[in-house]
C-alpha positions in Angstrom: 37.8 98.1 25.0 36.2 100.8 27.0 34.8 98.3 29.5 38.2 96.7 29.9 39.9 100.0 30.6 37.2 100.9 33.1 37.7 97.6 35.0 41.5 98.0 34.8 41.4 101.4 36.4 39.1 100.2 39.2 41.3 97.2 40.1 44.6 99.0 40.7 45.6 99.5 44.4 48.0 102.2 45.5 47.4 101.9 49.2 50.1 101.6 51.9 50.3 98.4 54.0 48.0 98.6 56.9 49.1 95.6 59.1 52.8 95.5 58.4 55.1 98.3 59.7 57.6 98.8 56.8 60.3 100.1 59.1 60.0 97.1 61.4 60.1 94.8 58.4 63.2 96.4 57.1 64.8 96.0 60.5 63.7 92.3 60.6 65.3 91.7 57.2 68.5 93.3 58.5 68.4 91.2 61.7 67.4 87.9 60.2 68.5 88.0 56.5 68.2 84.2 56.0 64.7 83.7 57.3 61.9 82.3 55.1 58.9 84.5 54.3 56.5 82.2 56.3 58.7 82.7 59.4 58.5 86.5 59.0 54.8 86.2 58.5 54.4 84.3 61.8 56.4 87.0 63.6 54.3 89.8 62.2 51.0 88.0 62.5 50.2 88.2 58.7 50.1 85.9 55.8 53.1 84.8 53.8 51.5 86.5 50.7 51.3 89.8 52.7 55.0 89.5 53.6 55.9 88.8 49.9 54.1 92.0 48.8 55.6 94.1 51.5 59.1 92.8 50.6 58.4 93.7 47.0 57.4 97.2 48.1 60.8 97.5 50.0 62.5 96.1 46.8 64.1 93.3 48.9 64.9 90.2 47.0 66.9 87.1 47.8 70.1 86.8 45.8 71.8 83.5 45.1 75.1 82.9 46.7 77.6 82.3 43.9 80.2 80.6 46.1 79.8 77.0 47.2 78.9 76.4 50.8 81.5 74.7 53.0 80.4 71.3 54.4 
């Protein structure tokens, strides 16, 4: 158990994002709310996984639209 706890402590990361400017990402979400994460990643020059983690830090999530779309 002691070894497990030591490894767990060493693997946690509480570092800020280095490549993604969080203010710019928040502005991008406000400007383009319907864009996919891979599109944001291309604009910022990072991976889609990096955008996913940054959006999670901003507590941004995509909510389902309850009303039916008009075709």
